[in-house]
Structure formats: C-alpha cells, structure tokens
C-alpha positions, 0 to 999 in steps of 0.5 A: 500500500505504501509503495502505491501511495509513493508512486501516486505522489506528485513531484512537488507537494501542494500547499494550503493557499486559503481556508474558507467556510460556509454555513450549512444544514445537517441531515437532522435536528438538535434535540434537548435530550434532558428536556425529552427525558423529563417529559417534553411532549411531542407535537407533530414533529416538534416538542412542547415544553421548555428547553433544559440544556444550556444553549437550546432555544427550543427542545428541537431546533434545526441542525447546523453545520459549517462546510470547510473548504481548503484551497490548494496551491494548484486551485483544487478545493478540499472539503469537510463538514463540521457537525455535532451530535443530535443530543449536544450538551449532554453526557459530557459532550461539547455544547450546542454548535451554532454555525454563526459562532464559529465561521470567523474563527475558521476563516481568520484564526485557523486559516492563518494557522494553516496557510502555507502548510505543505500537504505532506501528512494527514496525521501531522496536520490533523494533530495540529488542528486537534491539539490547537487551543484558543483562550486555553481551550481546545476547539469545539469538537465539531470544528476539529471534526470538519477541519480534519476531514478537509485536511484528509481530503486535501492530502488525498488530492495532493497524492492523487489517491482515495482518502481510504488509501491515505489512511492505509498508508499513514497508519500502516494498515493492510487493505481489505476489499470487502464491504463493512456491515451497515447499521441503519436507524429508524428514528421515531418511525420505528415500524414503517422504517423497519420495513425499509431497512429489511427490504434494503438488507442492512446488516444491523437494525433498528436503533429504535430511539428508545428515549422515554420510559413511559412512551417507548420502554414501558414501566417494566420494559414491556413496551420494548419487549413487545417491540422486539417480538414484533421486530423479529416477526417482521424480519421473518415475514419479509426478510427472506430465508438468508437475512440474519441481521443483528438487533441493536437498540439504543435505550438512552439510559431508560432501562436504568430509569425503569429499574431504579438502577438495580443491576440484578433486575436490569440483567434479569430483564435483558436476559428475557429480552435476549430470549425474545430476540433469538435467534437474532443477536441483540445489542443494547446501547446505553442501558443506563446513564449513571451521570458521570464516567466513573459510575457509568463504567462501574455500572456497565462492567457490573451489568456485563458481568451479571449477564455473562453469569446468567449465560446471556449472549446480549451485548452491551454497547457503551455510548453515554459518557464515552465520548473522547478517545480517552473515554473509549480507552477507559471503557475498553480497559475496564471491560465495561462493554462488548462494543463501543460506539465511536461517535465520530463528531464527539471525538473531534479530529477524525484522527481520533476516530481512526485511533479509537477503532484500532484500539478497540480492535487491538483489545478485542472489543467491538468497534461501532463507528457511529456518529449521528443522524445530525451530520451531513452527506460529506461527513458521512462519506469521509467517515465511510472512507476512514472506516474502510481502512480501519475495519470497524465491526459496523458503521452507521448509515447517516445522516438523517432518520429516513433510512433511504438517504443514509443507507444510499450515501454510506453504501454507495461511497463504500462501493465506489471506493472499493471498486476504485481500489480493486481496479488499481490493484488489478492494473498494478498486477497486470503491469507487474505481470507484463514486466516479468 
C-alpha cells in the first residue's frame, strides 16, 4: 500500500493557499435530550415544553453545520463538514454548535494557522488542528471534526489517491476489499422504517430511539419487549430465508430509569429480552446513564458481568459518557462493554476516530463507528472512507432518520471506493505481470 501511495505522489507537494467556510444544514435536528427525558411532549414533529440544556432555544431546533473548504496551491478545493451530535450538551459532550459562532474563527484564526502548510501528512496536520487551543481551550469538537476531514481530503488530492488509501498508508494498515456491515436507524418511525431497512438488507437494525420510559420502554420494559417480538416477526415475514441481521437498540439510559438502577433486575430483564430476540443477536446501547464516567463504567462492567453469569449472549454497547478517545480507552480497559460506539463528531479530529477503532480492535472489543443522524452527506462519506481502512465491526448509515438517504450515501461511497481500489490493484498486477 505504501509503495502505491509513493508512486501516486506528485513531484512537488501542494500547499494550503486559503481556508474558507460556509454555513450549512445537517441531515437532522438538535434535540434537548434532558428536556425529552423529563417529559417534553411531542407535537407533530416538534416538542412542547421548555428547553433544559444550556444553549437550546427550543427542545428541537434545526441542525447546523459549517462546510470547510481548503484551497490548494494548484486551485483544487478540499472539503469537510463540521457537525455535532443530535443530543449536544449532554453526557459530557461539547455544547450546542451554532454555525454563526464559529465561521470567523475558521476563516481568520485557523486559516492563518494553516496557510502555507505543505500537504505532506494527514496525521501531522490533523494533530495540529486537534491539539490547537484558543483562550486555553481546545476547539469545539465539531470544528476539529470538519477541519480534519478537509485536511484528509486535501492530502488525498495532493497524492492523487482515495482518502481510504491515505489512511492505509499513514497508519500502516493492510487493505481489505470487502464491504463493512451497515447499521441503519429508524428514528421515531420505528415500524414503517423497519420495513425499509429489511427490504434494503442492512446488516444491523433498528436503533429504535428508545428515549422515554413511559412512551417507548414501558414501566417494566414491556413496551420494548413487545417491540422486539414484533421486530423479529417482521424480519421473518419479509426478510427472506438468508437475512440474519443483528438487533441493536439504543435505550438512552431508560432501562436504568425503569429499574431504579438495580443491576440484578436490569440483567434479569435483558436476559428475557435476549430470549425474545433469538435467534437474532441483540445489542443494547446505553442501558443506563449513571451521570458521570466513573459510575457509568462501574455500572456497565457490573451489568456485563451479571449477564455473562446468567449465560446471556446480549451485548452491551457503551455510548453515554464515552465520548473522547480517552473515554473509549477507559471503557475498553475496564471491560465495561462488548462494543463501543465511536461517535465520530464527539471525538473531534477524525484522527481520533481512526485511533479509537484500532484500539478497540487491538483489545478485542467491538468497534461501532457511529456518529449521528445530525451530520451531513460529506461527513458521512469521509467517515465511510476512514472506516474502510480501519475495519470497524459496523458503521452507521447517516445522516438523517429516513433510512433511504443514509443507507444510499454510506453504501454507495463504500462501493465506489472499493471498486476504485480493486481496479488499481488489478492494473498494478497486470503491469507487474507484463514486466516479468
């Protein structure tokens, strides 16, 4: 892989000539998770009630992004999108990301930092942005996310290779020309959208957005049990004989709420839920929200231990209080999860996502390279590109909650890159054979 990258490099490396930015929309919305958990009522597609998280003007408001455009010395333009998660400002995450607050920071301060830099190494430039501090603090995770995407694109354009090949070369990874499992999410339309997912044969489904005890989980978890039974029946009815997806449900800490954080009771419930899902595998993301990282790790580790003692195959997925690369290491080292969601915008620079996936794999923990419905088409494509190099166990179809758009963007990007890499491999092999 390294030889290929070297052969594709131009004689003289390009440099960064300018950095400009434009305001954009995301594929979904910012939602005040705390207000929703506290009972904000649905009103059509909006919510009634007062926001409970700092920065929010409404319980649900339009998602915002910033497109970063790096102008190269040969006139090419590399791009990346700054975006933040749907539930910003909670669970230890950075506050709400509003485009108007940050465009000038990018076009002035960060442009001054980058103009004239040689596009020799994505890793070097990513660290430059990811570690940069202003007023004693690192940049908002959304800025670091979008800026490093654009830098990866810029290095790829300089070297005339795909973004995937840049990561393969710089992290000394071996290419594997196979598609990755895609996890598609339903949003609140958890019945009709399941049909869409089954028809398109996503490998993992449905997420389900189980974020309220009374409305979605049930006081004793009975509503979720009924949903899992329906889900299994639906897969068997329209999925066909060869379709064997994994069920992955994000419960946003509601199981802990329903069972008053009684770990034994939660384990008993999850054993029953796993039996309901069988023969399909079951993953439960964020079973509880302990309010801080240390307690979340302790409770997750104990719940995982009790599930194993009961002989359950239900897998626990870390999400709440597992935001940064340091957080992910802490959960992995404590054996507090079977799988970790690597929520790409929360990690800041995409270099951290790369490192996090590799760390999980090295330590035998499932790597779910996720993100948020509240991203853009471009950030989803670049996330897919880096995943093709690092090979996580599953990737999220994003952005949006409509199923079709997110699956199209991620699936098509993956197929394009794999075909390009396969074609280059074929051409290289043909040349080598002709020279013998």
